[in-house]
N, C-alpha and C positions, 0 to 999 in steps of 0.2 A: 402378430408379432410375438415372438417368444419372450417371456419375462424371465430374466435371470435374477439371481439373488441380489445383485447390485442395483438392479432397476426397480426392485420392489419398494413400495412406499415406506415400509418399516426400515429398510436399509438407508434409503435416501433421507428420511426425515428424523431418524433416531440414531442408528448405529454409526454411520459415517461422520455426521457432524459431532457426535459425542467423541469418537476416536480422535478426530482432528483437534478439538478443543483440549481434550485430556492430554494428548501428546505434546501439544504446543505449550500448555501451562506447565506440565511436568518438565519439559526441556528448558524452559525459561527459568524455572525455579532451580533446576540442577546447575545451569550455567552461571546464574548470578549468585547462588548460594546465599540467598536472602535469609533463609531459616537456619543456616549453619551448614558446616561440612558433614557429609555422610548421613544426611537426613532423607534418604530416599523414600522411606515409608511415609513420612509427613508430606513430602512433595507429591507423592502419588495420591495420598488421601485428598489433598487440596485440589489436585488435578481432577480427581474423580468427582468431588463436590461441584467444582466449577463446570465440568462437562455435563453433569446431571442438571444443574440449574439452567444452563444454556438450552438444552433440549426440551426443557419444560416450557419454554416460551416459543411459540410458533413463529412469531415475527423475527426473532433472532436466527432461528433455523432457516427461515426463508432467505434472509439476507446472506447468511453463510453459503447456502446452496446456490444462490445467484452470483455470488462473488467468486467462487472457486473457478468457474470457467474463465473469467477475466484473468485471474491469477495464473492459471495454466498457460494461457496464450501469451501473457506478458513475460513469463519465465522462458518460454520458447523463443520469443523475440530477443530477450537479453542474451540467451545462450548463443543464438545465431550471430548476434552482434559481437560477442566475445570471441567466438570461433573465427569470424572474419578478421577481427582486430588482432588476434593472436597469430594468425597466419602471416602477418607482416613481420614477425620477430623470429629470431632463432630459438630453437628448443631450449627452454629453461631461462630465457632472458626476458620473458614477458612480465612487465609490471605496469599496472595502470597508473598514469599520472594522477596526482591529487585532484587537479581541476576536473579531470574526467569523472572521477568518483563523485565529486560534488554535483556535477551536471547530471549524471545518471540518477543520483539520489533525489535531486529536485524534480526531475522528470517523473520518477517513480512516485514520489509523494503527490504531485499534482494529478497524475493519472489515477492513483488510488482514491484521492479525494473526489475527483469527478465520477469515478465508478461507483463509489458509495453514495454520493448524492443522486446519481441516476437510478441506482437500484432501489433506494429508499423512496424515490418519488419526489425528493426535495429539489431536484434539478429544475423541474418544470415550474415550480412556484418561484424559485429564485430567478429564473429567466424571465418570467412574467413580471416579477417585481422590478427588475432592473431595466427591462426593455419595453414593457407594456405601459399602459396608461397610468398604472399605479406608481411607476418609477419616475416618470416625467424627467427623463434625461439623467438619472442617477448614474447609469452605466457610462454615458458619454463623459460626464464630469469625472468619474473615477478613472477612466482611461487617460484623460488629459492630466490628472494629478499624478498618475503613475509615470507617464512619459516625462513630465516636468521633473519629478523626483529622480528618474533614471538619468536624465541629462545633467541635473545638478550633481548627482553622485559621480558621473563620468568626469565632470570638470574638477570636482573636489579631489577625487582619488587618482585621476589620470594625468597628473602634472608631468610626470617623468622626472629625469634627473636634471637638476639645476647645475649649470656650469658656473664656475667662479671666475 
């Protein structure tokens, strides 16, 4: 197999994670203007330091390298969903309802949490703790508590309009 510059260990373990972290930190600092307006040099310096710190820890680089494919696939799925949803509207009239944004946000958050737990290896220990001998029914009890809370919330908030 031919090794390209992007598949070399140096690029995969140093350059690409550094660039990703640097650009993300720089963009967040620029967008939020935490350090003040027009402070590009300071934002870049902080992005540089955070990027260098991240690549100095092999565990962090490993998590980033294993999380990027999940992110790419998830973004493609969201793009296809948005294209299909947008095809139902006239040009320029598409706007997502607020409830759909909330549902997508919740799904993205849960998916990201599960992906991070799986990549870091914590998923197996959590699954064993909740469903194995160590858990002794903790998962079953938690599911029943969640169901009872959801039914209670549905009764509490789902009354509808009262007629006088």
